[in-house]
KETORZA-528673 format. One record per residue (C-alpha): residue in one letter; x, y negated, z. Coordinates in steps of 0.02 Angstrom, whole numbers. Each point is the difference from the previous one (the first is absolute). Example, Ala and Ser with C-alpha at 12.3 -4.5 7.8 and 13.67 -1.06 7.14 Angstrom:
BEGIN
NUZA / A / 615 / 225 / 390;
NUZA / S / 69 / -172 / -33;
***
This chain:
BEGIN
NUZA / M / -1259 / -396 / -365;
NUZA / K / 166 / 64 / -65;
NUZA / I / 166 / -20 / 90;
NUZA / S / 169 / 3 / -88;
NUZA / I / 136 / 60 / 118;
NUZA / L / 174 / -52 / -56;
NUZA / T / 148 / 108 / 50;
NUZA / P / 180 / -61 / -21;
NUZA / D / 56 / 173 / -58;
NUZA / F / -96 / 159 / -36;
NUZA / S / 160 / 102 / 12;
NUZA / R / 55 / -39 / 178;
NUZA / N / -72 / 26 / 173;
NUZA / C / -74 / -176 / -1;
NUZA / F / -137 / 75 / -108;
NUZA / G / -58 / 94 / 154;
NUZA / R / -72 / -158 / 77;
NUZA / A / -91 / -50 / -160;
NUZA / W / -70 / 178 / -10;
NUZA / L / -60 / -12 / 181;
NUZA / L / -90 / -165 / -34;
NUZA / A / -81 / 77 / -154;
NUZA / E / -57 / 152 / 100;
NUZA / V / -89 / -113 / 124;
NUZA / L / -75 / -123 / -125;
NUZA / Q / -66 / 130 / -121;
NUZA / R / -134 / 45 / 127;
NUZA / H / -90 / -162 / -39;
NUZA / Y / 77 / -74 / -158;
NUZA / K / 67 / 44 / -170;
NUZA / V / 190 / 6 / 10;
NUZA / E / 144 / -5 / -122;
NUZA / I / 187 / 1 / 38;
NUZA / V / 113 / -102 / -113;
NUZA / G / 187 / -21 / -1;
NUZA / P / 169 / 48 / -72;
NUZA / A / 91 / 165 / 19;
NUZA / F / 187 / -26 / 19;
NUZA / G / 30 / 187 / 9;
NUZA / D / -71 / 161 / -68;
NUZA / G / -188 / -27 / 13;
NUZA / I / -99 / 6 / 162;
NUZA / W / 90 / 27 / 165;
NUZA / K / 12 / 189 / 15;
NUZA / P / -86 / 26 / 169;
NUZA / L / -156 / -80 / -74;
NUZA / S / 15 / 54 / -181;
NUZA / D / -135 / 133 / 23;
NUZA / A / -109 / -103 / 116;
NUZA / C / -27 / -158 / -100;
NUZA / G / -177 / 13 / -64;
NUZA / F / -22 / -185 / -33;
NUZA / D / -5 / -103 / -158;
NUZA / V / 188 / -22 / -21;
NUZA / R / 64 / -136 / -116;
NUZA / M / 187 / 12 / -12;
NUZA / V / 129 / -101 / -97;
NUZA / E / 181 / 42 / -27;
NUZA / G / 134 / -67 / 115;
NUZA / Y / 183 / -4 / -47;
NUZA / A / 160 / 33 / 96;
NUZA / D / 48 / -184 / -3;
NUZA / G / -161 / -48 / 91;
NUZA / R / -98 / -62 / -151;
NUZA / F / -175 / 63 / -31;
NUZA / E / -140 / -32 / -125;
NUZA / L / -80 / -145 / 94;
NUZA / G / -109 / -63 / -142;
NUZA / K / -69 / 174 / -32;
NUZA / M / -31 / 26 / 186;
NUZA / L / -95 / -164 / 16;
NUZA / G / -114 / 55 / -141;
NUZA / M / -39 / 161 / 93;
NUZA / I / -66 / -86 / 157;
NUZA / S / -189 / 7 / -18;
NUZA / G / -62 / -10 / 180;
NUZA / D / -107 / -136 / 76;
NUZA / V / 124 / -8 / 145;
NUZA / I / 188 / 29 / -6;
NUZA / Y / 78 / 89 / 149;
NUZA / A / 190 / -12 / -6;
NUZA / S / 101 / 126 / 99;
NUZA / K / 156 / -86 / 70;
NUZA / P / 56 / -180 / -32;
NUZA / L / 114 / 53 / -143;
NUZA / M / 12 / -63 / -179;
NUZA / P / -74 / 153 / -90;
NUZA / S / -154 / -5 / 113;
NUZA / F / -30 / -166 / 88;
NUZA / G / 90 / -101 / -132;
NUZA / A / -107 / 77 / -137;
NUZA / A / -155 / -26 / 107;
NUZA / L / 34 / -186 / 19;
NUZA / I / 26 / -20 / -187;
NUZA / R / -166 / 88 / -31;
NUZA / K / -82 / -110 / 130;
NUZA / I / 58 / -156 / -92;
NUZA / S / -46 / 64 / -173;
NUZA / A / -168 / 83 / 41;
NUZA / G / -54 / -75 / 166;
NUZA / K / -4 / 169 / 86;
NUZA / P / 11 / 0 / 191;
NUZA / V / 155 / 83 / 70;
NUZA / V / 18 / 102 / 159;
NUZA / L / 177 / 41 / 56;
NUZA / D / 45 / 152 / 103;
NUZA / I / 163 / -5 / 100;
NUZA / D / 63 / 161 / 77;
NUZA / D / 185 / -41 / 17;
NUZA / L / 104 / -152 / 42;
NUZA / E / 70 / -10 / -176;
NUZA / L / 115 / -145 / 47;
NUZA / S / 102 / 119 / 109;
NUZA / F / 57 / 100 / -152;
NUZA / G / 152 / -91 / -67;
NUZA / K / -4 / -141 / 127;
NUZA / E / 178 / 32 / 60;
NUZA / F / 66 / -13 / -178;
NUZA / Y / -106 / -153 / -40;
NUZA / D / 49 / -94 / 159;
NUZA / S / 185 / 32 / -32;
NUZA / L / -2 / -98 / -163;
NUZA / I / 27 / -187 / -12;
NUZA / W / -132 / -95 / -97;
NUZA / P / 98 / -22 / -163;
NUZA / K / 28 / 189 / -2;
NUZA / K / -185 / 31 / 40;
NUZA / I / -53 / -112 / -144;
NUZA / K / 122 / 83 / -119;
NUZA / D / -55 / 174 / 53;
NUZA / F / -182 / -47 / -20;
NUZA / F / 22 / -52 / -181;
NUZA / L / 104 / 155 / -35;
NUZA / S / -138 / 111 / 70;
NUZA / I / -150 / -99 / -62;
NUZA / T / -59 / 143 / -111;
NUZA / D / 8 / 125 / 144;
NUZA / S / -174 / 0 / 75;
NUZA / R / 65 / 95 / 152;
NUZA / A / 136 / -126 / 43;
NUZA / Y / 1 / -60 / 180;
NUZA / Y / -16 / -181 / -57;
NUZA / Y / -178 / 34 / -61;
NUZA / T / -39 / 75 / 171;
NUZA / V / 58 / -160 / 84;
NUZA / I / -102 / -109 / -119;
NUZA / L / -158 / 105 / 12;
NUZA / D / 7 / 3 / 190;
NUZA / R / -28 / -188 / -10;
NUZA / F / -145 / 25 / -120;
NUZA / I / -97 / 114 / 117;
NUZA / R / -109 / -148 / 51;
NUZA / F / -72 / -1 / -177;
NUZA / A / -81 / 170 / 27;
NUZA / D / -187 / -13 / 36;
NUZA / A / 15 / 129 / 138;
NUZA / V / 135 / 105 / 82;
NUZA / T / 2 / 173 / 76;
NUZA / V / 144 / 74 / 98;
NUZA / S / 45 / 171 / 66;
NUZA / G / 31 / -46 / 182;
NUZA / K / 4 / -130 / 137;
NUZA / T / 181 / -54 / -26;
NUZA / L / -36 / -50 / -180;
NUZA / Q / -166 / -77 / 54;
NUZA / R / 92 / -115 / 121;
NUZA / R / 111 / -59 / -143;
NUZA / Y / -125 / -9 / -144;
NUZA / G / -172 / 4 / 80;
NUZA / G / -135 / 97 / -91;
NUZA / S / -97 / 157 / 42;
NUZA / I / 81 / 163 / 49;
NUZA / V / -22 / 152 / -112;
NUZA / Y / 100 / 134 / 89;
NUZA / H / 93 / 137 / -91;
NUZA / G / -125 / 142 / 7;
NUZA / R / 16 / 186 / -34;
NUZA / D / -128 / 136 / -25;
NUZA / T / 1 / 87 / 169;
NUZA / D / -106 / 142 / -68;
NUZA / L / 124 / 33 / -139;
NUZA / L / 147 / -6 / 120;
NUZA / D / -83 / 98 / 141;
NUZA / P / 140 / 112 / 72;
NUZA / D / -127 / 138 / 35;
NUZA / K / -19 / 25 / -188;
NUZA / F / 181 / 55 / -20;
NUZA / D / 89 / 158 / 51;
NUZA / R / 154 / -72 / 85;
NUZA / E / 92 / 164 / 24;
NUZA / G / -47 / 59 / -175;
NUZA / L / 71 / -159 / -78;
NUZA / R / 160 / 20 / 99;
NUZA / R / 20 / 178 / -61;
NUZA / K / -37 / -52 / -179;
NUZA / Y / 119 / -147 / -15;
NUZA / F / 132 / 46 / 130;
NUZA / P / 3 / 191 / -6;
NUZA / H / 179 / 14 / 62;
NUZA / E / -18 / -117 / 148;
NUZA / N / -26 / 60 / 178;
NUZA / R / -171 / -31 / 73;
NUZA / D / 75 / -96 / 146;
NUZA / R / 54 / -141 / -116;
NUZA / Y / -51 / -178 / 46;
NUZA / I / -53 / -87 / -161;
NUZA / I / 16 / -189 / -11;
NUZA / A / -78 / -77 / -155;
NUZA / F / 12 / -171 / -80;
NUZA / I / -144 / -14 / -122;
NUZA / G / 1 / -149 / -116;
NUZA / T / 109 / -93 / -124;
NUZA / P / 177 / -14 / 72;
NUZA / R / 58 / -181 / 0;
NUZA / S / 142 / -86 / 91;
NUZA / H / -115 / -95 / 120;
NUZA / K / -94 / 154 / 60;
NUZA / G / 130 / 72 / 118;
NUZA / V / 34 / 161 / -96;
NUZA / E / 187 / -19 / 28;
NUZA / D / -31 / -20 / 187;
NUZA / L / -102 / 160 / -2;
NUZA / I / 139 / 95 / -89;
NUZA / S / 128 / -69 / 123;
NUZA / A / -108 / 53 / 147;
NUZA / V / -14 / 178 / -66;
NUZA / R / 187 / 5 / -28;
NUZA / A / 31 / -63 / 177;
NUZA / L / -115 / 133 / 75;
NUZA / D / 105 / 136 / -83;
NUZA / D / -137 / 127 / 35;
NUZA / Q / -14 / 144 / -123;
NUZA / R / -183 / 23 / 46;
NUZA / I / -45 / -165 / -82;
NUZA / L / -52 / -6 / -182;
NUZA / L / -16 / -174 / -76;
NUZA / I / -113 / -19 / -151;
NUZA / I / -6 / -159 / -102;
NUZA / V / -154 / 5 / -110;
NUZA / G / -5 / -119 / -147;
NUZA / M / 181 / 3 / -57;
NUZA / D / 20 / -58 / -180;
NUZA / E / 153 / 68 / -89;
NUZA / H / -4 / -149 / -119;
NUZA / N / 3 / -130 / 141;
NUZA / A / 171 / -70 / 46;
NUZA / Y / -42 / -17 / 185;
NUZA / C / -61 / 180 / 10;
NUZA / R / 159 / 60 / -85;
NUZA / S / 105 / -101 / 122;
NUZA / L / -92 / 79 / 147;
NUZA / E / 45 / 172 / -65;
NUZA / D / 181 / -49 / -31;
NUZA / R / 22 / -75 / 174;
NUZA / S / -79 / 151 / 85;
NUZA / A / 84 / 136 / -104;
NUZA / D / 55 / 88 / 159;
NUZA / L / -182 / 23 / 48;
NUZA / V / -77 / 47 / -165;
NUZA / R / -49 / 182 / 3;
NUZA / K / -112 / 24 / -150;
NUZA / N / -44 / -113 / -146;
NUZA / M / -160 / -35 / -94;
NUZA / V / -130 / 122 / 62;
NUZA / R / -145 / -64 / -104;
NUZA / I / -180 / 3 / 57;
NUZA / G / -101 / -77 / -141;
NUZA / A / 81 / -169 / -32;
NUZA / I / 80 / -17 / 171;
NUZA / V / 184 / 37 / 30;
NUZA / F / 61 / 65 / 166;
NUZA / R / 177 / -24 / 62;
NUZA / L / 39 / 117 / 141;
NUZA / A / 137 / -33 / 127;
NUZA / K / 69 / 121 / 128;
***
């Protein structure tokens, strides 16, 4: 049996969940990953680790993507959509109707929470107007609202934790990581400190945020806490900063008094160091 995993975007961190599902399923099934790339190819942290059959279509800045071409690329016996979003779950439902393929939906975030404040602040005439103005944008929040109500049409649901399970039901597939690969005993902690922070004292306390900085993740609270501590022994590292992302740029602008060194690159990852 072959499984087609649909990702909403190869170029962003959401691809990480689709990649994880593919890693697990490839042990027993043939796997392909299908979806649009709204950025520059595969998300950089996984660009060298994606050994699957990748079928990618072009996504555009205005949220359009080559839907017809993508539908033609889906060749699995089962479709596994990552996230209830238009480029993944929406495409999966269209393929289900046209080809009779069963659809499994994976939910690893409460997607309705992203943009809810803006959506709830609009009166219905404005919501309707905005929907028609953004109808070609597959990433518009309105599609998220609609597809949340279509979740019941999935043949099965998996979720990443108990909170989402209480809301949507389904089986839990936890976020998993290779503990052998990430075994701390395999790394020379002091050697890495000397390599990347050669001018720092060894008595530094290093606090690291590792992930994709977004407004809902508390990165600003972390920066504020470090500022409030006012302790020169503390070194704050934010791993995953994207110089092209508006939120990341705003973080740097608002914490200019803390920024000590910019863009120390390790592979595709950018470090921002604060004093």
